[in-house]
C-alpha positions in Angstrom: -44.8 60.3 -5.3 -43.3 57.4 -7.2 -40.9 55.1 -5.7 -38.6 52.6 -7.6 -40.7 51.5 -10.5 -39.6 47.8 -10.4 -38.6 46.0 -13.4 -35.2 45.0 -14.7 -32.5 43.6 -12.5 -29.1 45.1 -12.2 -27.1 43.8 -15.1 -23.8 45.5 -14.5 -21.0 43.5 -15.9 -17.5 43.5 -14.4 -14.8 45.1 -16.5 -12.8 42.4 -18.3 -9.5 41.6 -16.6 -7.1 39.2 -18.4 -3.7 37.7 -17.9 -1.6 36.2 -20.6 1.4 33.8 -20.8 3.6 35.2 -22.2 2.8 38.4 -20.3 1.2 41.3 -22.2 3.7 44.0 -22.8 6.7 41.6 -22.7 9.4 40.9 -25.3 10.3 37.2 -25.3 13.8 35.9 -25.8 14.2 34.3 -29.3 13.2 30.6 -29.0 13.2 27.5 -31.1 9.8 27.0 -32.9 8.0 26.0 -35.1 5.1 26.6 -32.7 4.7 29.0 -29.8 2.1 28.7 -26.9 -0.2 31.4 -25.6 -2.5 31.1 -22.7 -5.3 33.7 -22.2 -6.8 33.6 -18.7 -10.0 35.6 -17.8 -9.4 36.8 -14.2 -12.6 38.9 -13.9 -16.0 37.3 -13.4 -17.0 35.7 -16.8 -19.7 37.6 -18.6 -23.0 35.8 -18.8 -22.6 35.0 -22.5 -18.9 34.4 -22.4 -16.2 36.1 -24.4 -14.7 36.1 -27.8 -10.9 36.0 -28.0 -9.2 37.3 -31.1 -5.5 36.5 -31.7 -3.5 38.1 -34.5 0.2 37.7 -35.1 2.2 39.9 -37.5 5.8 40.7 -38.2 6.7 43.8 -36.2 5.9 46.9 -38.2 3.5 45.0 -40.6 -0.3 44.8 -40.6 -0.2 41.6 -42.6 -1.1 38.7 -40.3 0.5 35.3 -40.6 -1.7 33.9 -37.9 -5.3 34.7 -36.8 -7.7 32.9 -34.5 -11.0 33.8 -33.1 -12.9 31.8 -30.6 -16.0 32.3 -28.5 -15.7 30.6 -25.1 -17.0 30.5 -21.5 -13.7 28.9 -20.3 -11.5 30.8 -17.9 -8.2 29.4 -19.3 -7.7 29.3 -23.1 -4.7 27.9 -24.9 -3.5 28.8 -28.4 -0.7 27.6 -30.6 0.9 30.2 -32.8 2.7 29.1 -35.9 3.7 30.4 -39.4 6.3 32.9 -38.3 9.6 33.5 -40.2 12.8 32.7 -38.3 14.8 35.7 -37.0 12.0 38.1 -37.4 10.4 40.0 -34.4 6.7 39.3 -34.3 3.8 41.0 -32.4 0.9 39.0 -31.1 -2.2 41.1 -30.6 -4.9 39.8 -28.2 -8.4 41.2 -27.9 -11.0 39.8 -25.5 -14.6 41.0 -26.0 -17.6 40.3 -23.8 -20.3 38.5 -25.8 -22.9 40.2 -23.6 -21.6 43.8 -23.8 -19.4 44.6 -26.9 -18.0 47.7 -25.3 -16.4 45.6 -22.6 -13.0 44.7 -24.1 -9.5 44.0 -23.1 -6.5 44.3 -25.4 -2.9 43.3 -25.0 0.2 42.3 -27.0 3.7 40.9 -26.7 6.7 40.4 -29.0 8.5 37.2 -29.8 10.8 35.7 -32.4 11.8 32.2 -33.6 15.4 31.2 -33.9 
């Protein structure tokens, strides 16, 4: 009989877990701009090759982005500054975090904010 044919090691990758400030799923009170801060924190073990964080901000109900940013990183805590929004318009910030080692390992979130 054959027993465990050696070879590769276990390369199971933890499912991505992320927290954001402002919190994903939240609607922020209107605030004075012109820039708005976003922090994306990877709370699961960091994938071996890091992650790519994609940020897109659009007016609510529109698919036209006024802000986009994509960055590949191995940092746990990542800061972004969002700008370009119109005053008194509700905007949605979409956040996607994708493992650079395993593209099917993704986390998505969003929140709403407006400038006054």
